[in-house]
N, C-alpha and C positions, 0 to 999 in steps of 0.2 A: 379479396381471398384474405384468411385467415389463419396463421401459419401456427401450430401448435410447438411450444418449447417446452421438455422435460427436462427439469432439474432433479438430480436425486441426489440425494445427499442421508446423513445420518442427525436425527435431531439433537443439539447442544444438552449440555446438562442443565437441567432445572426448565426446558422448555416444554411447552404445552402437551407435545407429542410425547410417545413412552420414550425413555432415554435411552439411547444410542439405538433406536429400531429405524431402521431405513424406512426414507419417505419419498412422496414423489410431491411434487408442485407442478402444476399445469399452467402456463401462463399464454394468453392468446396475443400475438401483436398482429397489426395489420399491415399487411405489405405496400399499402397506400402510405404509409409514415415512414419508414424508411427501407431504401434500396437493399436490402440483404434477407436472407433467411437462416437465422443464426443456428448453428450446429447445436447438436446436444451437448449439455453442459453436465459432467459426471465426477462422481467421487473417485473413483479408481485409476491409479495411474500404472499403464506397466512397466515392468522392470527396465524395459531398454530405452526409457524416458528420464533414467536416473543418471546425472551425470557426476563423471571420475570426483572424487572429493579433492581439490587442490590441498596438499599436504601443509605448505608452509601456510595458508591463510587459515585451513582448518583447526593449524596449533594457535594462531592468535584469537579464534574464537572462543576455543576450548582455556584459555590462560586468562583467569582473572587476576591477574598480576599487572602492575605499568609495565608495558612492553617497549624494549629495545629493539628494533628491527636492525640485522645485519644483511646490508646489501653488498654482494661483492662487489669489488672496485671496477668490473667491467660495465658495471650499470650503471655507472656515474650519472649518463644523461636519461633521465626518464620521460622526458617529456613525450615520446612516441610510442612508450611501452604502455598496454593495457595491462591490468592484473596477469593476465592470462600469461603474461611472458614471464613470470615468475615458476612458470611450470616447469619441474626439471626437465632436460632435454631428455626426449625419446631416443634421439640418435645414441647418445652414450649410454642411455640404460640398456639398450637392443645388444650392446657389444658385451654387454655379462653373459658369459655362458653357464649353464649348469654345473660344471666342475669349477667353476669358479664361487658362485653362490656357496656350493655346499662347502669348498675350502673355508671362505670366509666365516661361515656358522660354526665349522671346526674348532677355528682358533678363538671366534668369540667367546666359546666355551670354555677350552680348553687353556687358553691362556689369558689372565684376569688386564693385562697394560696390555695386548693388543685389543683386547674389549674394549677397553677404554679411551684407548685412541683414535678407534674407527666408528664410536658411538656417535648418533645424531646430533645429542645435546653437544660434543666435544667438537664435531665436525659444523656445526653453524653458530654454535654460540662459545664453546669453550676457549681456553686462556690461548692455546695452543693455534687458535685460529685468527687470532686478532690479528697478527700478522698479514694475512690473506685477504681482510675485508675491511671496509670502513664502516664505522658507526652512523646510522642516522636514526635520530630522533626526531621523530613524526609528532609533529605540534599542530594543535590547532591554529590555523593561520596560514601554514605553509600550505600552499596548492597550485596547481598550473593552472594557467588562464585559460578563459573559458574560452572553448572553440566555436560551440553553438549557434547560431545565428539572433536566435530566439530571445529576447528579454523574460526569461522563466527560470524556474526552480523546482526544486523536490522537495517536496512536506512532508515530514513523521511529526505526529504526535504520539509519544511514547515517555513510559515512566522508566526511572533507572534500573530499576530488575527488570526490563524487557529489553536489557543490552544486547543479549545472544541472538533476539529476534532480531534486532534493529541491525546486528552486523549481518547477517545472514541476508535480509531483504534488500541493504546495499549491495553486496558483493555480487546478488542477481543483478541488479539494476548498472552499476558498473560492467559487470561481462559482457552483458547481452546488449548493451546500448551507450552509458554514458563514458565508458574508456575512450570514444571518439571524440567525446563534444566537451566534456568537463561543465555539465550544467552545476551549479550550486546546490549546498544542501541546506536547509534550515531545520533544525529539530525541536519542539515546542513540549514544554513540560509546567505541570502547575507548581512545582517546586525547581531548586536549582540542579540542575545534572551535575552527578559527583564526576572527578576526575576522573575516575576509571573510565565511566562511559566517555568520557572525550576521548579519552587517548584511545579507546579500542575503535571508537568509530571513525577517527582521524587515521588509523592505520589501515582502512580499506578502501580509500579513496584519495584521489589525486586533485578532486576539486574542493572549491571552498567550502567550508563548514562552518554553521553558526547556531549557537545553541542561546536558547532564548526562554524565558517562563513568562507565562501567561499572567495578564492581569486579573487581581484577583475578583472583579467584577464581570470579567470576563469569562470567568470558571464557577464558581461558587454559587449555588441556589440564590435568587435574589431574596433580600430581607421582605419585600412584601409579599412573597408567597406566604399562603395560609400554610404552616407546616405540619396542623392538626388535619388538613383536607388532604395535603400532598404523602403524609405517611399513611394515613387511612388508603389510599389508592394503592401503595404501594403494598400493604399489607394484604391486599384483596388479590392485585396481581400476583403476589408470592403464593397465596392460596390456590390460586388457579394454576399455579405451574406457568406461568408467562416468561420466556426467556429474558433475563436482566429485570424484570418487574419488581425486583424489591430493590435495585441497585441506585443510590443517587450519584455516584460517579459515572453512571453509565450516561444519566441523563444530562448530566455537567458536560459530558464530551460529547454529547448529541447538540446541546444550545450550544457551544463553542464553534463546532463545526458548520452548523446553520446559519451562524451570525455573526461570527468574531475572528476567524483565523485569518481572513483575509485583512484585517486590520490591523492585525499586531505589525509593532515597528520595523520587525526585521523583513516582512512579507511586503510593506508597502511598496516598495521601490520595485518589485516585480509585475508582470501584468500575465504571463500564463502560469499555472501550476501542475505538478504531478504528485496525486496522493498517494502515498505510501505507506502501507501499514506495515509492521515486523511482521517477521515469519509468513513471508508471500514466495509464491514461486514463480518465476516467468521462464517458461519451456524454449521460447525460440529465440534467435539472434534476430535484433530488429536492427534492419540494414537502412533505417533512412531515418530522418528527425519527425517524430511525431507531434512536436512544436511548433516547425516551419511547417508542415503540413497543414495544421490548425489554423494558420494565420493565413497561408497562402489562399486557401478555401474558405475563409470566411465560417469556421467553426467557432462554435463558442463552450459546446458540452459535448464529452466524449465517455464511453463505456465499454465495457467488455462483457458483462453478467447484468441479465436483467431477473427480479427475485417478485415473490408477493411479500406484501408487507401480515405481520401479526394483525388481524382486525382487533383484538383485544386491545391494542395499545394505542389505537387513534379512535377511540367512538364518536369525536366531536371534530376532528380534523377538517374534514370536507366540509363540513356546514361552516368553519369558522374561516377556511379559504375561500370558500364561496360567498361568504358575506362580504370579504376585501374586495374579490372581483364585482359582485354588484355595485359596490361603492366607488369602484376604480375601473368602469371598463376600457378607458383608454392605454390601458397597459397590455392588454391580450392583442397580440399579434394575429393577422388573419387566418396567415398560415401555418396556425398552430399545430400542436400534437394532442390535441383534445382526445382524439379516437383512441391513444395508446393507453390515456390517464381514465378514460371513463367508456362504459362500454352503451351508455345511453343519451349521449350528448352532453352530459356532465350532472346531469340529476344524481348520480351516486359515483364511486370512485373503484376502479375497478381492483384497486390495491397492488397495482404495476408500479414498479420504480427501478429506477437504474441502481444499482450496486454501487456506494460510492467510496468505498473502500478502495477500489480503483476508479480514479477518472482524472483526467486533464481537462483543465476548463479555463476558459478566458474569466480571471476574475474582475473584469469591467462590467461581466454581468450581473456578479454578486454588489460591486459597487455603483450599482445603477439606481436613479431613482425607484423604479418599480421594485427592485428586489429589495433595498433598503425601507421601503414602507411595507410592503408584505411581512416581512420578519418582523419590523416594529409591533404590526397588526398580530402575528403570530404569539411573539411573546407574552403582548398584553393579556391574551386570554388564560398565560398561567399553561398551557396544554404540555407543554416539555415537563413540567413536574407535576401536574394533577393527573396526566395521563402517562405516556410515554412515548412521546412521536421523534421519530431517527430524522436525522439529517437526511436521509435518502430520499424519504419521501418531500421533503420541503425542498433540495434539489431540484428533484425529478418533478414536481409540480412546477416551478420555477422556469426550469429549462425547456419545459412543455406548452408553457404558456405564454410566455414573454418574449418570444424568438419566434422566427420560421423554425417548423422542424427539420426543415433543409439544414439548420445550423447545429444539427446535431448528429453526431458521428459514431458509428458502431466501428471500434477497432479489431474488426474480425481475424487480422493478422497476428496479433499479440497473444501470444499461448500465455496464462493465468490461471494461478490459483490461491484461494484464502479461504483457509479452514478446510471445510469436507466438499467445497465446489469449485469447479473448474471450467477454464473454457480452452478447449482445443481447436485452432486453426483448420486442422485435417479431421474434425469432427469425433464424433463416438465412438468408432470402428476402433480408432487408433487410441483411444483412452482404455478401451477394454478389452485388448488383444492382449495375448501373452499371459 
């Protein structure tokens, strides 16, 4: 039985489809592969899904200067407090009557001294407030011990200018899950992170945070690539409005995520990872440990969204992969997920892949002999630069062929949004209502 999954979105700028025009992709998934029937993934979110913005954390996100966070003295012990504990008490807010609020407003406008003394900046950060609070300078390296039981880490690849999106995503993960577990974070960049980035990121998590620079040979286009051929391919894709078709940096990122991130010195000590992108949204609280779930159930790869690849970006990928499989049949698992990857037994590629901007996986899969030789084979072909191979298809094929399909898990209970695409555990009816 084949279940049709519809993903509705909006074409990104520069895509082959008309700019900003709604479009629909149809994905076929076999019930024989995974024991689930994925709900629809849609771009629109109803207003009742929008969470109340945390005033203190919103201020931190919007503040681009180095921040000194003032914490009330009664919150000296922080180990058991999630970030949500910083939310102003609802009990005290409800004690304010309309007449009190009106009187405060009148006095604030008519009496300058009163307005200054009762301003938010004075109450939380002014000189008069110094005697009522202790100053806590949160620095990289000041963290709470890990409570989660898995050897796992959150990994984010981002640039300094993406700090706002990074802070947003960290807050999402911490509020929905990690305030209970304190799994560490690793941030990677092709250049050094700025002090502003480090300070702002460190303020929104009590978990261990590390910042790393990607080795040059892991990021930049290799010297042996024929630049004339590569530039001609980029020009052709740009002319045909292929998304990221003209971008070298996007190709660098895809190559790095395909074959190098798990080799970074800050990541090597971990087994499981949860990939996090800037500017993502998690809709639901996660009341169990996905890392432990993966380990206890012998899962090695997991996802929330599936997509179709742009065929213009991978004209020779399937043939290159098939050549590797023909030469190394010993690496193909008997109970594999080929039916997800191909509709004709492996002759052609279905274009289906797991969207890798969310993935929780066992890095032992990527560190295996099979994957190492597979990536080296893809790398030697130059397809990351002569075409525009994405890490999502590279991971999807490896997860689908080098292990049992039972080791792939769909986290259908994790609500997630990236760009215009989302997965809601309650289905499309909830996403489109309101």
